[in-house]
N, CA, C and O atoms as a Tripos MOL2 file, in Angstrom:
@<TRIPOS>MOLECULE
protein
  292   291    73     0     0
PROTEIN
NO_CHARGES

@<TRIPOS>ATOM
      1 N           0.4780   -0.9560    0.2290 N.3       1 LYS1
      2 CA         -0.0340    0.0350   -0.0920 C.3       1 LYS1
      3 C           0.7950    1.1530   -0.3050 C.2       1 LYS1
      4 O           0.6770    1.9380   -1.2460 O.2       1 LYS1
      5 N           1.9310    1.2230    0.9070 N.am      2 ALA2
      6 CA          3.0140    2.2000    0.8170 C.3       2 ALA2
      7 C           3.6820    2.9130   -0.3920 C.2       2 ALA2
      8 O           3.7810    4.1200   -0.6120 O.2       2 ALA2
      9 N           4.2050    1.6210   -1.2730 N.am      3 ASN3
     10 CA          4.5940    1.7630   -3.0310 C.3       3 ASN3
     11 C           3.7830    2.6530   -3.1950 C.2       3 ASN3
     12 O           4.0320    3.8570   -3.2500 O.2       3 ASN3
     13 N           2.3100    1.9160   -3.3260 N.am      4 ARG4
     14 CA          1.6990    2.3780   -4.7200 C.3       4 ARG4
     15 C           1.0190    4.2670   -4.4280 C.2       4 ARG4
     16 O           0.8410    5.1840   -5.2290 O.2       4 ARG4
     17 N           0.8240    4.1810   -3.0320 N.am      5 GLU5
     18 CA          0.9160    5.4230   -2.6920 C.3       5 GLU5
     19 C           2.1170    6.1660   -2.6700 C.2       5 GLU5
     20 O           1.7280    7.2960   -2.9620 O.2       5 GLU5
     21 N           3.2860    6.2210   -2.5100 N.am      6 GLN6
     22 CA          4.1080    6.6670   -3.1140 C.3       6 GLN6
     23 C           4.2220    6.9730   -4.6740 C.2       6 GLN6
     24 O           4.4300    8.1170   -5.0800 O.2       6 GLN6
     25 N           4.0510    5.7140   -5.6470 N.am      7 ALA7
     26 CA          3.8710    6.2070   -7.4350 C.3       7 ALA7
     27 C           2.9110    6.5520   -7.0780 C.2       7 ALA7
     28 O           3.3520    7.0440   -6.0390 O.2       7 ALA7
     29 N           1.4330    6.8260   -7.0040 N.am      8 ASP8
     30 CA          0.5310    8.1100   -7.3180 C.3       8 ASP8
     31 C           1.0760    9.3550   -6.8880 C.2       8 ASP8
     32 O           0.4820   10.3500   -7.3020 O.2       8 ASP8
     33 N           2.0920    9.5380   -6.1360 N.am      9 TRP9
     34 CA          2.4920   10.9630   -5.4370 C.3       9 TRP9
     35 C           3.7060   10.8720   -6.3180 C.2       9 TRP9
     36 O           3.9860   12.0230   -6.6520 O.2       9 TRP9
     37 N           4.3850   10.1820   -6.7390 N.am     10 ILE10
     38 CA          5.0990   10.1350   -8.6180 C.3      10 ILE10
     39 C           4.8370   11.1360   -9.4790 C.2      10 ILE10
     40 O           5.3160   12.2340   -9.7660 O.2      10 ILE10
     41 N           3.9090   10.4230   -9.8220 N.am     11 VAL11
     42 CA          3.0720   10.8770  -11.1190 C.3      11 VAL11
     43 C           1.9230   11.7730  -10.6080 C.2      11 VAL11
     44 O           0.8990   11.5890  -11.2650 O.2      11 VAL11
     45 N           1.8180   12.5340   -9.7940 N.am     12 GLY12
     46 CA          0.9600   13.6680   -9.4280 C.3      12 GLY12
     47 C           2.2180   14.3740   -9.2430 C.2      12 GLY12
     48 O           1.8740   15.4430   -8.7390 O.2      12 GLY12
     49 N           3.0020   14.3750   -9.3200 N.am     13 TRP13
     50 CA          4.2610   15.0930   -9.1470 C.3      13 TRP13
     51 C           4.5340   16.0850  -10.9360 C.2      13 TRP13
     52 O           4.8290   17.2280  -11.2840 O.2      13 TRP13
     53 N           4.2200   14.8200  -11.5700 N.am     14 VAL14
     54 CA          5.0110   15.3040  -12.6870 C.3      14 VAL14
     55 C           4.4720   15.5670  -13.2410 C.2      14 VAL14
     56 O           4.8700   16.0320  -14.3090 O.2      14 VAL14
     57 N           2.7070   15.4410  -12.8400 N.am     15 ARG15
     58 CA          1.5250   16.1320  -13.4590 C.3      15 ARG15
     59 C           1.8110   17.3680  -13.1950 C.2      15 ARG15
     60 O           2.0400   17.8860  -14.2890 O.2      15 ARG15
     61 N           1.9380   18.1980  -12.3110 N.am     16 LYS16
     62 CA          2.0510   19.4870  -11.4760 C.3      16 LYS16
     63 C           3.4640   20.4100  -11.9180 C.2      16 LYS16
     64 O           3.7610   21.6020  -11.8320 O.2      16 LYS16
     65 N           3.9600   19.5190  -12.2900 N.am     17 ASN17
     66 CA          5.9650   19.9210  -12.3460 C.3      17 ASN17
     67 C           6.5470   19.4550  -13.4430 C.2      17 ASN17
     68 O           7.6640   19.9150  -13.6780 O.2      17 ASN17
     69 N           6.0790   18.6130  -14.2380 N.am     18 GLY18
     70 CA          6.4670   18.4290  -15.7640 C.3      18 GLY18
     71 C           6.7260   19.1370  -17.0100 C.2      18 GLY18
     72 O           6.3400   20.2880  -17.2170 O.2      18 GLY18
     73 N           7.1700   18.6610  -17.5660 N.am     19 PRO19
     74 CA          8.4320   17.5620  -17.6900 C.3      19 PRO19
     75 C           9.1140   17.6350  -17.0710 C.2      19 PRO19
     76 O           9.2390   18.7080  -16.4800 O.2      19 PRO19
     77 N          10.1090   16.4220  -16.7640 N.am     20 ALA20
     78 CA         10.9820   16.7520  -15.6320 C.3      20 ALA20
     79 C          12.0110   15.5470  -15.7180 C.2      20 ALA20
     80 O          11.7100   14.5420  -16.3620 O.2      20 ALA20
     81 N          13.1300   15.6480  -15.1160 N.am     21 SER21
     82 CA         14.2500   14.7090  -15.5070 C.3      21 SER21
     83 C          14.0680   13.6940  -14.0810 C.2      21 SER21
     84 O          13.3330   13.9290  -13.1220 O.2      21 SER21
     85 N          14.8860   12.6230  -14.2550 N.am     22 THR22
     86 CA         14.4690   11.5510  -12.9370 C.3      22 THR22
     87 C          15.3550   12.3680  -12.1160 C.2      22 THR22
     88 O          15.1080   11.8210  -11.0410 O.2      22 THR22
     89 N          16.1280   13.1910  -11.8530 N.am     23 SER23
     90 CA         17.0990   13.5580  -11.1700 C.3      23 SER23
     91 C          16.1850   14.7510  -10.1960 C.2      23 SER23
     92 O          16.6060   15.2630   -9.1590 O.2      23 SER23
     93 N          14.8750   15.0110  -10.8280 N.am     24 GLN24
     94 CA         14.4850   16.0750  -10.4300 C.3      24 GLN24
     95 C          13.3720   15.6390   -9.5540 C.2      24 GLN24
     96 O          13.2580   16.0090   -8.3860 O.2      24 GLN24
     97 N          12.6880   14.9670  -10.0660 N.am     25 ILE25
     98 CA         12.1930   13.8660   -9.3910 C.3      25 ILE25
     99 C          12.0880   13.5160   -7.9480 C.2      25 ILE25
    100 O          11.3100   13.6450   -7.0020 O.2      25 ILE25
    101 N          13.7520   12.7940   -8.3670 N.am     26 ILE26
    102 CA         14.3290   12.4620   -6.6190 C.3      26 ILE26
    103 C          15.0640   13.4660   -5.5800 C.2      26 ILE26
    104 O          15.4220   13.3160   -4.4120 O.2      26 ILE26
    105 N          15.1570   14.7950   -6.6920 N.am     27 GLU27
    106 CA         15.1230   15.5690   -5.4930 C.3      27 GLU27
    107 C          13.7390   15.9460   -4.9740 C.2      27 GLU27
    108 O          13.4090   16.0270   -3.7910 O.2      27 GLU27
    109 N          13.0960   16.1310   -5.8920 N.am     28 ALA28
    110 CA         11.4240   16.1530   -5.2450 C.3      28 ALA28
    111 C          11.6380   15.4370   -4.3120 C.2      28 ALA28
    112 O          12.2890   15.9640   -3.4110 O.2      28 ALA28
    113 N          11.2170   14.0030   -4.1100 N.am     29 LEU29
    114 CA         11.0350   13.1340   -2.7580 C.3      29 LEU29
    115 C          11.4820   13.4850   -1.7060 C.2      29 LEU29
    116 O          10.8290   13.6390   -0.6740 O.2      29 LEU29
    117 N          13.3560   13.7520   -1.9370 N.am     30 GLU30
    118 CA         14.3050   14.3380   -1.1470 C.3      30 GLU30
    119 C          13.9200   15.0650   -0.1110 C.2      30 GLU30
    120 O          14.0150   14.9660    1.1120 O.2      30 GLU30
    121 N          13.1990   16.2610   -1.3050 N.am     31 HIS31
    122 CA         12.5870   17.6100   -0.6320 C.3      31 HIS31
    123 C          11.3460   17.7910    0.5460 C.2      31 HIS31
    124 O          11.2120   18.4760    1.5600 O.2      31 HIS31
    125 N          10.4300   16.6640   -0.2670 N.am     32 GLU32
    126 CA          9.5670   16.0560    1.0770 C.3      32 GLU32
    127 C           9.4580   15.1110    1.6960 C.2      32 GLU32
    128 O           8.3840   14.5820    1.9860 O.2      32 GLU32
    129 N          11.2640   14.4830    2.2090 N.am     33 GLY33
    130 CA         10.8020   13.5280    2.9260 C.3      33 GLY33
    131 C          10.2310   12.3890    2.9120 C.2      33 GLY33
    132 O           9.5800   11.9390    3.8550 O.2      33 GLY33
    133 N          10.4890   11.6440    1.4890 N.am     34 ARG34
    134 CA          9.7830   10.5250    1.1940 C.3      34 ARG34
    135 C          11.4310    9.4550    1.2270 C.2      34 ARG34
    136 O          12.6230    9.6930    1.4190 O.2      34 ARG34
    137 N          10.6910    8.3840    0.9560 N.am     35 ALA35
    138 CA         11.8830    7.3980    0.6490 C.3      35 ALA35
    139 C          12.0930    7.5800   -0.9070 C.2      35 ALA35
    140 O          11.2330    7.8880   -1.7320 O.2      35 ALA35
    141 N          13.3520    7.3350   -1.1060 N.am     36 VAL36
    142 CA         13.4470    7.3050   -2.7770 C.3      36 VAL36
    143 C          13.9560    5.7380   -3.2350 C.2      36 VAL36
    144 O          15.1150    5.3770   -3.4400 O.2      36 VAL36
    145 N          12.7070    4.9280   -3.3270 N.am     37 ARG37
    146 CA         12.8330    4.0230   -3.3580 C.3      37 ARG37
    147 C          13.4720    3.2930   -5.2320 C.2      37 ARG37
    148 O          12.2840    3.2460   -5.5500 O.2      37 ARG37
    149 N          13.7810    3.0740   -5.7730 N.am     38 ALA38
    150 CA         14.2050    2.4660   -7.2270 C.3      38 ALA38
    151 C          13.2580    2.1170   -7.9530 C.2      38 ALA38
    152 O          12.8750    2.5040   -9.0570 O.2      38 ALA38
    153 N          12.6470    0.7940   -6.7360 N.am     39 HIS39
    154 CA         11.8610    0.2710   -7.8600 C.3      39 HIS39
    155 C          10.1900    0.5320   -7.1820 C.2      39 HIS39
    156 O           9.2110   -0.2120   -7.1140 O.2      39 HIS39
    157 N          10.3240    1.3110   -6.9440 N.am     40 VAL40
    158 CA          8.8290    2.2820   -7.0690 C.3      40 VAL40
    159 C           9.1270    3.3270   -7.6920 C.2      40 VAL40
    160 O           8.2120    3.5940   -8.4710 O.2      40 VAL40
    161 N          10.2010    4.2790   -7.7610 N.am     41 LEU41
    162 CA         10.4010    4.9190   -8.8370 C.3      41 LEU41
    163 C          10.3660    4.8960  -10.1660 C.2      41 LEU41
    164 O          10.0880    5.8770  -10.8550 O.2      41 LEU41
    165 N          10.6170    3.8920  -10.5510 N.am     42 GLN42
    166 CA         10.4510    2.6590  -11.6320 C.3      42 GLN42
    167 C           9.4100    1.9640  -12.3480 C.2      42 GLN42
    168 O           9.2310    1.6830  -13.5330 O.2      42 GLN42
    169 N           8.6240    1.7240  -11.0160 N.am     43 ARG43
    170 CA          6.9020    1.4320  -11.2660 C.3      43 ARG43
    171 C           6.2960    2.9040  -12.0080 C.2      43 ARG43
    172 O           6.0070    2.9990  -13.2000 O.2      43 ARG43
    173 N           6.1910    3.9740  -11.0100 N.am     44 ALA44
    174 CA          5.7000    4.6940  -11.5910 C.3      44 ALA44
    175 C           6.0460    5.7560  -12.7340 C.2      44 ALA44
    176 O           5.6600    6.9060  -12.5250 O.2      44 ALA44
    177 N           6.5880    5.5460  -13.6710 N.am     45 LEU45
    178 CA          7.6500    6.1440  -14.4500 C.3      45 LEU45
    179 C           7.3030    5.3310  -15.7700 C.2      45 LEU45
    180 O           7.0110    5.7280  -16.8980 O.2      45 LEU45
    181 N           7.4880    3.5680  -15.0350 N.am     46 ARG46
    182 CA          7.6480    2.5600  -16.7110 C.3      46 ARG46
    183 C           6.0220    2.5580  -16.8350 C.2      46 ARG46
    184 O           5.4550    2.6780  -17.9210 O.2      46 ARG46
    185 N           5.2210    2.3800  -15.3700 N.am     47 LYS47
    186 CA          4.2740    1.5230  -15.2240 C.3      47 LYS47
    187 C           2.5680    2.6670  -16.1850 C.2      47 LYS47
    188 O           1.7300    2.4210  -17.0530 O.2      47 LYS47
    189 N           2.8300    3.5410  -15.5230 N.am     48 SER48
    190 CA          1.9160    4.7480  -15.5650 C.3      48 SER48
    191 C           1.7150    5.2770  -16.9670 C.2      48 SER48
    192 O           2.4880    5.9870  -17.6100 O.2      48 SER48
    193 N           0.2150    4.6730  -17.4180 N.am     49 GLN49
    194 CA         -0.3630    4.8180  -18.0950 C.3      49 GLN49
    195 C          -0.2300    6.7600  -18.7240 C.2      49 GLN49
    196 O          -0.4670    6.9160  -19.9220 O.2      49 GLN49
    197 N           0.0490    7.7680  -18.0710 N.am     50 PHE50
    198 CA          0.1080    9.2070  -17.9490 C.3      50 PHE50
    199 C           1.7920    9.2280  -18.2900 C.2      50 PHE50
    200 O           2.1270    9.8490  -19.2990 O.2      50 PHE50
    201 N           2.5610    8.7460  -17.6980 N.am     51 ILE51
    202 CA          3.9840    9.2690  -18.1210 C.3      51 ILE51
    203 C           4.4360    8.6330  -18.9770 C.2      51 ILE51
    204 O           4.2350    7.4400  -19.2040 O.2      51 ILE51
    205 N           5.3050    9.6020  -19.7210 N.am     52 HIS52
    206 CA          5.6670    9.3380  -21.0850 C.3      52 HIS52
    207 C           7.1010    9.7570  -20.9860 C.2      52 HIS52
    208 O           7.3660   10.8170  -20.4190 O.2      52 HIS52
    209 N           8.3950    8.7340  -21.6760 N.am     53 GLN53
    210 CA          9.7280    9.3780  -21.9600 C.3      53 GLN53
    211 C           9.8290   10.6100  -23.0270 C.2      53 GLN53
    212 O           9.3210   10.3630  -24.1210 O.2      53 GLN53
    213 N          10.2880   11.6270  -22.9000 N.am     54 VAL54
    214 CA         10.4470   12.5930  -23.5770 C.3      54 VAL54
    215 C          11.8310   13.1430  -24.3810 C.2      54 VAL54
    216 O          11.8930   14.0770  -25.1810 O.2      54 VAL54
    217 N          12.8820   12.2890  -23.9250 N.am     55 GLY55
    218 CA         14.0640   12.6180  -24.2040 C.3      55 GLY55
    219 C          14.5930   12.1440  -23.2140 C.2      55 GLY55
    220 O          14.1890   11.4200  -22.3040 O.2      55 GLY55
    221 N          16.2550   12.9610  -23.6410 N.am     56 ARG56
    222 CA         17.0100   12.2570  -22.5020 C.3      56 ARG56
    223 C          18.0030   13.8310  -22.5240 C.2      56 ARG56
    224 O          17.9480   14.5840  -23.4970 O.2      56 ARG56
    225 N          18.6950   14.0690  -21.5480 N.am     57 THR57
    226 CA         19.8170   15.2080  -21.0050 C.3      57 THR57
    227 C          20.8740   15.0080  -20.7860 C.2      57 THR57
    228 O          21.0120   13.7860  -20.8400 O.2      57 THR57
    229 N          22.1450   15.6570  -20.4620 N.am     58 ASP58
    230 CA         22.9150   15.5420  -19.8860 C.3      58 ASP58
    231 C          22.2830   16.2920  -18.4710 C.2      58 ASP58
    232 O          21.7300   17.3820  -18.3240 O.2      58 ASP58
    233 N          22.5860   15.3240  -17.6140 N.am     59 GLY59
    234 CA         23.2320   16.1720  -15.8090 C.3      59 GLY59
    235 C          24.2230   15.9890  -15.3250 C.2      59 GLY59
    236 O          25.1480   15.4250  -15.9110 O.2      59 GLY59
    237 N          24.2680   16.3120  -14.4290 N.am     60 PRO60
    238 CA         25.8700   16.5350  -13.4670 C.3      60 PRO60
    239 C          26.0240   15.7040  -13.8260 C.2      60 PRO60
    240 O          26.2670   15.8800  -15.0200 O.2      60 PRO60
    241 N          26.0960   13.9690  -13.4140 N.am     61 LYS61
    242 CA         26.4240   12.5530  -13.3670 C.3      61 LYS61
    243 C          25.8950   12.0390  -14.4610 C.2      61 LYS61
    244 O          25.4310   10.8990  -14.4960 O.2      61 LYS61
    245 N          25.9180   12.7920  -15.3930 N.am     62 GLY62
    246 CA         25.6310   11.8910  -16.8870 C.3      62 GLY62
    247 C          24.2280   11.9840  -17.6260 C.2      62 GLY62
    248 O          23.4030   12.8340  -17.2900 O.2      62 GLY62
    249 N          24.0850   11.4200  -18.2580 N.am     63 ALA63
    250 CA         22.5190   10.8220  -19.6040 C.3      63 ALA63
    251 C          21.3860   10.7460  -18.1080 C.2      63 ALA63
    252 O          21.3740   10.0660  -17.0830 O.2      63 ALA63
    253 N          20.5420   11.8140  -18.6640 N.am     64 VAL64
    254 CA         18.9630   11.2030  -17.6280 C.3      64 VAL64
    255 C          17.9450   11.7060  -18.3450 C.2      64 VAL64
    256 O          18.0400   12.6330  -19.1490 O.2      64 VAL64
    257 N          16.7680   10.9830  -18.0100 N.am     65 THR65
    258 CA         15.5200   10.8310  -18.5860 C.3      65 THR65
    259 C          14.8650   12.1330  -18.3560 C.2      65 THR65
    260 O          15.1760   12.8430  -17.4000 O.2      65 THR65
    261 N          13.7780   12.5240  -19.3950 N.am     66 ILE66
    262 CA         12.9720   13.4870  -19.2560 C.3      66 ILE66
    263 C          11.5900   12.5220  -19.5730 C.2      66 ILE66
    264 O          11.3740   11.5830  -20.3390 O.2      66 ILE66
    265 N          10.9580   13.1020  -18.7910 N.am     67 TRP67
    266 CA          9.6160   12.2510  -18.1250 C.3      67 TRP67
    267 C           8.5300   13.7350  -17.9910 C.2      67 TRP67
    268 O           8.7390   14.7570  -17.3360 O.2      67 TRP67
    269 N           7.1030   13.3140  -19.0490 N.am     68 GLU68
    270 CA          6.1770   14.3730  -18.4030 C.3      68 GLU68
    271 C           4.7910   13.5100  -19.1950 C.2      68 GLU68
    272 O           4.7440   12.7160  -20.1350 O.2      68 GLU68
    273 N           3.2890   14.3760  -17.9000 N.am     69 TRP69
    274 CA          2.9910   13.3510  -17.5810 C.3      69 TRP69
    275 C           1.8730   14.0370  -18.9940 C.2      69 TRP69
    276 O           1.9890   15.2610  -19.0540 O.2      69 TRP69
    277 N           1.1190   13.5960  -19.8040 N.am     70 ARG70
    278 CA          0.0810   13.0780  -20.2860 C.3      70 ARG70
    279 C          -0.9920   12.2030  -21.2510 C.2      70 ARG70
    280 O          -0.8070   11.0160  -21.5160 O.2      70 ARG70
    281 N          -2.0030   12.8890  -21.6720 N.am     71 VAL71
    282 CA         -3.2910   11.7310  -21.6580 C.3      71 VAL71
    283 C          -3.0010   11.6200  -23.5280 C.2      71 VAL71
    284 O          -2.8000   12.5410  -24.3200 O.2      71 VAL71
    285 N          -3.0780   10.1730  -23.7700 N.am     72 GLU72
    286 CA         -2.6600    9.8800  -25.0740 C.3      72 GLU72
    287 C          -4.2920    9.2080  -25.6450 C.2      72 GLU72
    288 O          -4.9140    8.2900  -25.1090 O.2      72 GLU72
    289 N          -4.7020   10.0190  -26.9080 N.am     73 ASP73
    290 CA         -5.4190    9.3590  -27.6070 C.3      73 ASP73
    291 C          -5.3760    7.7660  -27.5760 C.2      73 ASP73
    292 O          -6.1240    7.1140  -28.3050 O.2      73 ASP73
@<TRIPOS>BOND
     1     1     2 1
     2     2     3 1
     3     3     4 2
     4     3     5 am
     5     5     6 1
     6     6     7 1
     7     7     8 2
     8     7     9 am
     9     9    10 1
    10    10    11 1
    11    11    12 2
    12    11    13 am
    13    13    14 1
    14    14    15 1
    15    15    16 2
    16    15    17 am
    17    17    18 1
    18    18    19 1
    19    19    20 2
    20    19    21 am
    21    21    22 1
    22    22    23 1
    23    23    24 2
    24    23    25 am
    25    25    26 1
    26    26    27 1
    27    27    28 2
    28    27    29 am
    29    29    30 1
    30    30    31 1
    31    31    32 2
    32    31    33 am
    33    33    34 1
    34    34    35 1
    35    35    36 2
    36    35    37 am
    37    37    38 1
    38    38    39 1
    39    39    40 2
    40    39    41 am
    41    41    42 1
    42    42    43 1
    43    43    44 2
    44    43    45 am
    45    45    46 1
    46    46    47 1
    47    47    48 2
    48    47    49 am
    49    49    50 1
    50    50    51 1
    51    51    52 2
    52    51    53 am
    53    53    54 1
    54    54    55 1
    55    55    56 2
    56    55    57 am
    57    57    58 1
    58    58    59 1
    59    59    60 2
    60    59    61 am
    61    61    62 1
    62    62    63 1
    63    63    64 2
    64    63    65 am
    65    65    66 1
    66    66    67 1
    67    67    68 2
    68    67    69 am
    69    69    70 1
    70    70    71 1
    71    71    72 2
    72    71    73 am
    73    73    74 1
    74    74    75 1
    75    75    76 2
    76    75    77 am
    77    77    78 1
    78    78    79 1
    79    79    80 2
    80    79    81 am
    81    81    82 1
    82    82    83 1
    83    83    84 2
    84    83    85 am
    85    85    86 1
    86    86    87 1
    87    87    88 2
    88    87    89 am
    89    89    90 1
    90    90    91 1
    91    91    92 2
    92    91    93 am
    93    93    94 1
    94    94    95 1
    95    95    96 2
    96    95    97 am
    97    97    98 1
    98    98    99 1
    99    99   100 2
   100    99   101 am
   101   101   102 1
   102   102   103 1
   103   103   104 2
   104   103   105 am
   105   105   106 1
   106   106   107 1
   107   107   108 2
   108   107   109 am
   109   109   110 1
   110   110   111 1
   111   111   112 2
   112   111   113 am
   113   113   114 1
   114   114   115 1
   115   115   116 2
   116   115   117 am
   117   117   118 1
   118   118   119 1
   119   119   120 2
   120   119   121 am
   121   121   122 1
   122   122   123 1
   123   123   124 2
   124   123   125 am
   125   125   126 1
   126   126   127 1
   127   127   128 2
   128   127   129 am
   129   129   130 1
   130   130   131 1
   131   131   132 2
   132   131   133 am
   133   133   134 1
   134   134   135 1
   135   135   136 2
   136   135   137 am
   137   137   138 1
   138   138   139 1
   139   139   140 2
   140   139   141 am
   141   141   142 1
   142   142   143 1
   143   143   144 2
   144   143   145 am
   145   145   146 1
   146   146   147 1
   147   147   148 2
   148   147   149 am
   149   149   150 1
   150   150   151 1
   151   151   152 2
   152   151   153 am
   153   153   154 1
   154   154   155 1
   155   155   156 2
   156   155   157 am
   157   157   158 1
   158   158   159 1
   159   159   160 2
   160   159   161 am
   161   161   162 1
   162   162   163 1
   163   163   164 2
   164   163   165 am
   165   165   166 1
   166   166   167 1
   167   167   168 2
   168   167   169 am
   169   169   170 1
   170   170   171 1
   171   171   172 2
   172   171   173 am
   173   173   174 1
   174   174   175 1
   175   175   176 2
   176   175   177 am
   177   177   178 1
   178   178   179 1
   179   179   180 2
   180   179   181 am
   181   181   182 1
   182   182   183 1
   183   183   184 2
   184   183   185 am
   185   185   186 1
   186   186   187 1
   187   187   188 2
   188   187   189 am
   189   189   190 1
   190   190   191 1
   191   191   192 2
   192   191   193 am
   193   193   194 1
   194   194   195 1
   195   195   196 2
   196   195   197 am
   197   197   198 1
   198   198   199 1
   199   199   200 2
   200   199   201 am
   201   201   202 1
   202   202   203 1
   203   203   204 2
   204   203   205 am
   205   205   206 1
   206   206   207 1
   207   207   208 2
   208   207   209 am
   209   209   210 1
   210   210   211 1
   211   211   212 2
   212   211   213 am
   213   213   214 1
   214   214   215 1
   215   215   216 2
   216   215   217 am
   217   217   218 1
   218   218   219 1
   219   219   220 2
   220   219   221 am
   221   221   222 1
   222   222   223 1
   223   223   224 2
   224   223   225 am
   225   225   226 1
   226   226   227 1
   227   227   228 2
   228   227   229 am
   229   229   230 1
   230   230   231 1
   231   231   232 2
   232   231   233 am
   233   233   234 1
   234   234   235 1
   235   235   236 2
   236   235   237 am
   237   237   238 1
   238   238   239 1
   239   239   240 2
   240   239   241 am
   241   241   242 1
   242   242   243 1
   243   243   244 2
   244   243   245 am
   245   245   246 1
   246   246   247 1
   247   247   248 2
   248   247   249 am
   249   249   250 1
   250   250   251 1
   251   251   252 2
   252   251   253 am
   253   253   254 1
   254   254   255 1
   255   255   256 2
   256   255   257 am
   257   257   258 1
   258   258   259 1
   259   259   260 2
   260   259   261 am
   261   261   262 1
   262   262   263 1
   263   263   264 2
   264   263   265 am
   265   265   266 1
   266   266   267 1
   267   267   268 2
   268   267   269 am
   269   269   270 1
   270   270   271 1
   271   271   272 2
   272   271   273 am
   273   273   274 1
   274   274   275 1
   275   275   276 2
   276   275   277 am
   277   277   278 1
   278   278   279 1
   279   279   280 2
   280   279   281 am
   281   281   282 1
   282   282   283 1
   283   283   284 2
   284   283   285 am
   285   285   286 1
   286   286   287 1
   287   287   288 2
   288   287   289 am
   289   289   290 1
   290   290   291 1
   291   291   292 2
@<TRIPOS>SUBSTRUCTURE
     1 LYS1         2 RESIDUE 1 A LYS
     2 ALA2         6 RESIDUE 1 A ALA
     3 ASN3        10 RESIDUE 1 A ASN
     4 ARG4        14 RESIDUE 1 A ARG
     5 GLU5        18 RESIDUE 1 A GLU
     6 GLN6        22 RESIDUE 1 A GLN
     7 ALA7        26 RESIDUE 1 A ALA
     8 ASP8        30 RESIDUE 1 A ASP
     9 TRP9        34 RESIDUE 1 A TRP
    10 ILE10       38 RESIDUE 1 A ILE
    11 VAL11       42 RESIDUE 1 A VAL
    12 GLY12       46 RESIDUE 1 A GLY
    13 TRP13       50 RESIDUE 1 A TRP
    14 VAL14       54 RESIDUE 1 A VAL
    15 ARG15       58 RESIDUE 1 A ARG
    16 LYS16       62 RESIDUE 1 A LYS
    17 ASN17       66 RESIDUE 1 A ASN
    18 GLY18       70 RESIDUE 1 A GLY
    19 PRO19       74 RESIDUE 1 A PRO
    20 ALA20       78 RESIDUE 1 A ALA
    21 SER21       82 RESIDUE 1 A SER
    22 THR22       86 RESIDUE 1 A THR
    23 SER23       90 RESIDUE 1 A SER
    24 GLN24       94 RESIDUE 1 A GLN
    25 ILE25       98 RESIDUE 1 A ILE
    26 ILE26      102 RESIDUE 1 A ILE
    27 GLU27      106 RESIDUE 1 A GLU
    28 ALA28      110 RESIDUE 1 A ALA
    29 LEU29      114 RESIDUE 1 A LEU
    30 GLU30      118 RESIDUE 1 A GLU
    31 HIS31      122 RESIDUE 1 A HIS
    32 GLU32      126 RESIDUE 1 A GLU
    33 GLY33      130 RESIDUE 1 A GLY
    34 ARG34      134 RESIDUE 1 A ARG
    35 ALA35      138 RESIDUE 1 A ALA
    36 VAL36      142 RESIDUE 1 A VAL
    37 ARG37      146 RESIDUE 1 A ARG
    38 ALA38      150 RESIDUE 1 A ALA
    39 HIS39      154 RESIDUE 1 A HIS
    40 VAL40      158 RESIDUE 1 A VAL
    41 LEU41      162 RESIDUE 1 A LEU
    42 GLN42      166 RESIDUE 1 A GLN
    43 ARG43      170 RESIDUE 1 A ARG
    44 ALA44      174 RESIDUE 1 A ALA
    45 LEU45      178 RESIDUE 1 A LEU
    46 ARG46      182 RESIDUE 1 A ARG
    47 LYS47      186 RESIDUE 1 A LYS
    48 SER48      190 RESIDUE 1 A SER
    49 GLN49      194 RESIDUE 1 A GLN
    50 PHE50      198 RESIDUE 1 A PHE
    51 ILE51      202 RESIDUE 1 A ILE
    52 HIS52      206 RESIDUE 1 A HIS
    53 GLN53      210 RESIDUE 1 A GLN
    54 VAL54      214 RESIDUE 1 A VAL
    55 GLY55      218 RESIDUE 1 A GLY
    56 ARG56      222 RESIDUE 1 A ARG
    57 THR57      226 RESIDUE 1 A THR
    58 ASP58      230 RESIDUE 1 A ASP
    59 GLY59      234 RESIDUE 1 A GLY
    60 PRO60      238 RESIDUE 1 A PRO
    61 LYS61      242 RESIDUE 1 A LYS
    62 GLY62      246 RESIDUE 1 A GLY
    63 ALA63      250 RESIDUE 1 A ALA
    64 VAL64      254 RESIDUE 1 A VAL
    65 THR65      258 RESIDUE 1 A THR
    66 ILE66      262 RESIDUE 1 A ILE
    67 TRP67      266 RESIDUE 1 A TRP
    68 GLU68      270 RESIDUE 1 A GLU
    69 TRP69      274 RESIDUE 1 A TRP
    70 ARG70      278 RESIDUE 1 A ARG
    71 VAL71      282 RESIDUE 1 A VAL
    72 GLU72      286 RESIDUE 1 A GLU
    73 ASP73      290 RESIDUE 1 A ASP
């Protein structure tokens, strides 16, 4: 149940603040005092029908993925 709530929070955050990189999502989780769990982050970003990968960019630690919330027809 806690993992599902965390995944829903991630999807909601991307909806309000996206497009955003994986690093920005992790920073937001840490800022909110939420645990950063790789498997939950992966589930939220890859399994949600509303989150889509829209590109890649260079971050301070290398390439990062950019994610966006959208509804596809």
